[in-house]
PLY file of the C-alpha trace (Angstrom):
ply
format ascii 1.0
element vertex 96
property float x
property float y
property float z
element edge 95
property int vertex1
property int vertex2
end_header
-195.56 95.32 63.74
-197.82 97.93 65.62
-198.67 100.37 62.82
-199.68 97.06 60.78
-201.79 96.63 63.58
-203.51 99.98 64.10
-204.10 100.39 60.23
-205.76 96.42 60.32
-207.60 97.70 63.65
-208.82 101.07 61.23
-209.41 99.08 58.33
-211.70 96.82 60.17
-213.61 99.61 62.17
-214.62 101.35 58.89
-215.92 97.76 57.72
-217.93 97.80 60.69
-219.54 101.44 60.58
-220.39 100.94 56.73
-222.31 97.72 57.43
-224.43 99.21 60.12
-224.60 102.14 57.82
-225.99 99.85 55.24
-228.31 98.27 57.88
-229.84 101.74 59.32
-230.51 102.26 55.24
-232.41 99.13 54.80
-234.24 99.76 57.72
-234.54 103.25 56.73
-236.07 101.53 53.43
-238.30 99.33 54.33
-240.27 102.29 56.87
-240.28 104.11 53.76
-241.94 101.43 51.66
-244.45 100.57 54.73
-246.20 103.71 53.92
-248.61 103.59 51.06
-248.35 107.17 49.55
-244.33 105.51 48.80
-246.08 102.97 46.98
-244.81 104.07 43.66
-241.22 104.63 44.76
-240.99 101.41 46.06
-241.45 99.55 43.06
-239.56 101.91 40.86
-236.75 101.43 43.15
-237.37 97.89 42.77
-237.72 97.78 39.06
-234.37 99.65 38.57
-232.28 96.95 40.99
-233.98 94.25 38.97
-233.00 96.17 35.64
-229.44 96.20 36.74
-229.51 93.15 37.70
-230.48 91.56 34.66
-228.21 93.67 32.66
-225.36 92.79 34.22
-226.26 88.97 33.42
-227.12 89.99 30.20
-223.49 91.27 29.56
-221.83 88.16 31.30
-223.77 85.67 29.06
-223.24 87.66 25.57
-219.05 86.49 25.58
-218.85 83.40 23.50
-216.53 80.30 24.43
-212.97 80.46 23.39
-213.47 77.34 20.90
-215.90 79.72 19.41
-214.11 83.22 19.21
-210.60 80.93 18.20
-211.39 78.46 16.08
-210.45 75.52 17.77
-213.01 72.17 18.01
-212.84 69.64 20.59
-210.11 67.13 20.46
-212.45 64.27 21.43
-215.34 63.62 18.56
-215.97 60.62 17.82
-216.88 60.84 14.24
-214.08 60.66 12.08
-216.07 63.13 9.56
-216.08 65.73 11.84
-212.07 65.38 11.96
-211.47 65.17 9.10
-213.17 68.62 8.42
-210.93 71.81 7.89
-211.39 73.90 10.88
-212.45 77.02 10.50
-209.75 80.01 10.53
-210.53 83.37 11.85
-209.78 86.13 9.49
-208.25 88.03 12.33
-208.01 87.27 16.33
-208.63 90.47 18.58
-207.44 90.30 21.67
-208.98 93.13 24.69
0 1
1 2
2 3
3 4
4 5
5 6
6 7
7 8
8 9
9 10
10 11
11 12
12 13
13 14
14 15
15 16
16 17
17 18
18 19
19 20
20 21
21 22
22 23
23 24
24 25
25 26
26 27
27 28
28 29
29 30
30 31
31 32
32 33
33 34
34 35
35 36
36 37
37 38
38 39
39 40
40 41
41 42
42 43
43 44
44 45
45 46
46 47
47 48
48 49
49 50
50 51
51 52
52 53
53 54
54 55
55 56
56 57
57 58
58 59
59 60
60 61
61 62
62 63
63 64
64 65
65 66
66 67
67 68
68 69
69 70
70 71
71 72
72 73
73 74
74 75
75 76
76 77
77 78
78 79
79 80
80 81
81 82
82 83
83 84
84 85
85 86
86 87
87 88
88 89
89 90
90 91
91 92
92 93
93 94
94 95
């Protein structure tokens, strides 16, 4: 029981130290970007940060919903003609 408490205390201490280190880095970055000669570097860093956010967001949007991937249709269709249509079945189903 005591070893569990000690390990939790160590994990918490490491977490706090990384948070403090991150704050120091942010403060240093602000000080660096205040100087006019570092403007190009700061703009480049900001552009790279925005690019990585857009790239991750774009990757999430590319995944199609399951009813498109597996050829299923909604069960609550109002139009009878739509219900009578043959369901398209995929030629293969890829799990991954």
